[in-house]
N, C-alpha and C positions, 0 to 999 in steps of 0.2 A: 298513736295518732295525735297530732297536735294542732292541726289546722282548725281555723275558726268555723269552717263549715261542717266539721264532724260533730255529730250528735252523740252525747253519752247515753248509753242504754243500761240502766241498773236493773238487774233481775234478782229480786229477793224470793227465793224458792223455799216455802214452808214445807218440811219433809220429815219422814221418820225413817229410821234405819231398817225397819222391818216391812216397809211398804213397797210391794213389787211394782206398783204403778209409779212410785217415785223414781225407781231405777230406770224404768222405761221412759218416764218423763225427762230425766237427765239426759239420756241418750238423744231424744228427740230435740230438745233444746240445743244441745251441742252441735247436732247435725244441722239444725237451722242456722246457727251461728256460722258454721263453716260454709254453708251455702252463701250467706250474706257476705262473708269475706271473699269467697271466690268470685262473687258478682261485684265486688268492690263497692258495696254500699257504704256510704260515709257515716259509719257507725262505730262507736267505741264501746265494747261490751264489758260488763262487770257483773259477776255472779256472787251472790251470797246465800248460804244456806241457813235457814231459821228452824228452830226445833218445833216438834209436834209429837204428842204421844198417841198413837192409834189406839192403844189399849192400855190405859193407866192401871188396869187390874192385873197385869201380868206380873208374875213373881220375879224376883231377882234371880240372877244366875245361880244354879244351873237351869232354872226355868222348867217348862213343860215340854213334853213331846209335841212337835209341831203338828203332826197330822191329827193327833188326839185332840189337841186344842181346837184346831179348825173344824174337826167333826162335830164337836160340841157346840161351836159357835155358829156354824153355817148350816147345820141340819142334816147330817148323815154323811157316811163315807162316799156314797155314789156321787152326791152333789159336789163334795170336795175334790173327788177325782176329776170330774168334768172341769172344775174351776182350774185345777192344776194343768190339765191338758191344754186348756185355752191360754193360760199364762205362759206356758212353755212355748207355744206356737208364737205368741206376741213377742216373746224375748228373742226368738230366732230371727224375727223380721227386723230387729233393730240393727243399726250400723254404728259400731260393731255389734254382733249378736250377743245376747245374754243367754247363758245356758242355765235356766232355772232348775233347781233340784230341791225337793221338797222333804228330804229326810232331816234329821237333827232335831234341835230344840229351839224354842222361842222364849226370850225373856225380856225383862224390862230394859228400855233403851236410854234411860236418863244419862247414864255414864257415857254412852257413845256420843250423845249430844254435847256433853261437857268437853269431850276430846275434840269434837268437831270445832267447838269454839276456841279451844286452846290452839288448834292448828292454825286457825286464822290469826290469832294473836302472835303466834311465833313465826309463821311462814307466809302470812298474807293469803290473798285469794287463791293463788295457785296451790299453796299447800292445803288449804281447806278442800279444794276440788280433788286433789290427789287422795286425801284421806277418805272423803265421802265415796269415791270410786272404789278404794280398797275395802272399806267396810261393807259396801254393797256386795262385792265379789265374795267376801268371807262368808256372809250370811246366805245369799241367794245361790251361789254357785258351789260353795265348798261345805255347805251344811254346818257352818260354825256357829257357836253360841254368841249372839250379838251383845250379851252382857258380861261375857268372860273378860276379866281384867287381864288374863294371860294373853288372849287373842287381840284384845284392844291395844295392849302394849306392843305386841308384835307388829300389828298393823301400823301403829305410830311410827315405828322404826322403819318398817318397809317403805312407808310413804314419805320418808325423810323428814319427819316432824320433830322427833327426838328420840334418843336412845330408849330402848324398852325399859330399862331400869328406872329412868326418870318419868316415863309414862305410868309405870306401876305406882310410883310415889304420888304422882299427881291424882291418879284415880283413887287412891287410898285416902286422899284428903277430901275437904269440902269445897275446894276451890272451883269457882264458876257455877256452883249449884244454884246460886241466887240469880245469875245471869240466865241460865237455862230455864228456871222457873219463871222469870219475867218474860222470856221469849214465848214460852207456852201460853202464858196468860195474855200476852199481846195478840196471839193467834186467835185465842177464845174471844177476846173483845172485839176482834175484827169479824167475828162470826164465821170463822174458818171451822168447818166440821169434818172435812175430808181433805186429803192430800194426794198428790202435790197440789200446791196452790201457789201460783206465780204472780207477783206484783211487779209491774214494770214502771220504773221511774215514780214510784209511790203514787200512781194514778190509775193505771189500767190493770185489772185483775183478769188472770186466765186460770180457770178452774180445771183441775184434772190433767192427765197425761195426754194433751191434745196432740194431734198429728204434727209431724215435722212442718208440713205445708202450712198449717195454721199459724205457727210461731213465725215462719218465714214471711208469711203475708203481713203480719203485724209489723215485723221489722222493716219490710219494704215500705209500708205506709208511713212509718215514723221517718224513714230516710227521705221520703218524697214530700213530707210536710202535711200529709193527709190525716195524721193522727198527732194530737197534741199530748205527747207522752214523754 
């Protein structure tokens, strides 16, 4: 879009690769954007993902058994089972559906954030979005280890970011560690304590995986000049 009447909408989504609500939030934001485009709202959307560590105490890959970790953290197997059932239902209600599966392991996500930053550097916004989607699918639907260099490299290639061999070399280095650390610190300085956390045009904050309708209404108000964002 290039006309003077079109308003740019920048969405900075602070997110973690192991946050189920972040996957749901991505679906809802994207659906709201599709609705806005279908309704021909004069908006030009741009999305950027920013890093966050839900649990900085997680071990590096191969990590911990996911259910064991959740049981210790959230207070018992029965409670965790109910949480899983609720999340599975929420996932199925997304468009397209998310098929949450809770086997496998959970591990530190710093390297996934480095790869997400690298994807943007190499392939821009669209590349970053493709990789974020692929990483979410690996962890949440395929029970993959989110810190595994093998899986991260595979996903980089699958998402069209770079060959797996180059991704492995990147992950073995320290490249972009400082950028990710700065991004995490930025989130802390903003007072972000939970994700997803979406900042629109560096002005308006939307906390959590709000419903599609909530995002759509915000977009509509921006388009109509009712919100200065």
